[in-house]
Steps between C-alpha positions, in 0.01 A plus 500: 500500500807721520439631147145603587612660823735714298208608281309590816800689629546698181131587485511601864798727449328670206183536708687654793672742268171609349328535831771709656466305824787584734353410838576180686227345714519214745182305437365252749593145416135398463219706354130408474326608182130500430511437124730324257370710210200499274393156382437430137441199277637411164471216252837471329608207288219279631573542873270686741670677790411771749784747550600720793784748513749454782699806609695564820385802701601823327698616800715188473585547133390378158583257218342196660573160341343173624711185453355225715178370659435190710175312564431708810492809280824653631648714222866594475688750288695823506456875458696821467522665839498875559848456649631436147548123540309185417315324784313175512139464619247242611127556459241293688143566612517863401829579673839575353821408686828668403806277450864600517809290578742593778843569357381592153692804390424518131205614292292191571429485874247223443311350208276200563442228243281193550351379830413143601215357712704526821538873437871473417591739217810555289651844526774703334730790587819667380804578711721811504692366197182452298515121519160333528428228755205273580338444838213305653242703688326310779138572601627690808692739274849369567735437210758233429759605244567219254844421358551633152417250227853511352838611641564862414144549365408855406134437576296217653125553472243258647161516332314175574454276806281196564378338819816287527709819481639411161608838361553611143638820360768662291871548562748724316843347525832679547540531122155656457323195351139436608388154614196351664552314824319252724568469876393169656597393852751785520676389182515715185473378141522739205286449192561632150253439221695333217644762265353791692667838536359522854253304711265610782292282728190660653282262701485145637201292615480213744546246220836656425384644168671829417387793286764703324622649178816537299631761260634385163785656304250726320396622849149359477358341816344152506302360792521144623405258777781285636388155620765252616760640260250500209369830362155578362479818291266779608471731200204734463369455143641763264701682770850628442601412856338302785612494863358240739536632855302276741279192525274340760449144620234445234739575216354843418777727371512881486735747344506767235566529128545769238432529132699705247371824657689420821196533725488251789186295560435267793398143421364184659599159356289196599466159340664617179282812464600863538291796620604864511446642852553877471389753758208681334602824331868456581783594269674169578475213748712217641401202719748376760315282753212253517354289783310173481164681475627665183526848654764694308715793612720724292567852382373739237568841344877473478549306824350795687194335659413157633189296427308203632286299253249246629287266293151643453232330706323392180819338372661337800813294444387139464612250765737229388 
């Protein structure tokens, strides 16, 4: 998710510059809100979803991006704080909780990825040298810093976690090459899609299936599911690039794609069929998390706002 966090950061910096905000607040770590935003419905590509915007309180900052959701409905992500840095957040039952990591000295003070059913989430921060590191955030808010995925790594980003605490993510090695990685039982294994320029792994379910994507030498992205060392392509029909970012225990995959115009669109892939899941009226959308009920979280309008998409009551996700 490191690449997307950089997009958030760049958008945030532009936004701060435009707003002229020069004050620094110290928001409470938890804030109750009465509304997640106006609800709306859309039928896009054959899928019916109800959408809600998800934005941190304005006094905290802006540029909210949602990256994970578990079956209890706890949502994780990050936002641009008014202090000029990136913070993580959790959202549950109408309340936001701020997340930062003790010892972080860089631009990213916290940036939460996926969260499992025990409430353990993967987190990310940068140090004073700009090197990115992964952590585990426990339900009580404590963090455990994980070893870097490779010796001398320039960046280790954790994006997915399952209930067995198998973790997947992306590592940039000392030479600047980008690899996916899998962490099982405290042991790291890197994964490179055959012939790829770079590989990123986004999410992992309890069956050990992994959603990810690779970039080819023409710099086009191609999504895939990795199952026991075998890959299944996830390519949105007609798209120039497809990025698979997460999947649930029912094999439903989310991500985003773009056509020749470069505009990002969120998608859902289930049983060999694709549906576009864009926030209504948005300039662009990307999906980054999905739970077993099929509730999807992501971002829209240039990674500036978060969203939650739930299956419409008239079109509930069928039980398997």
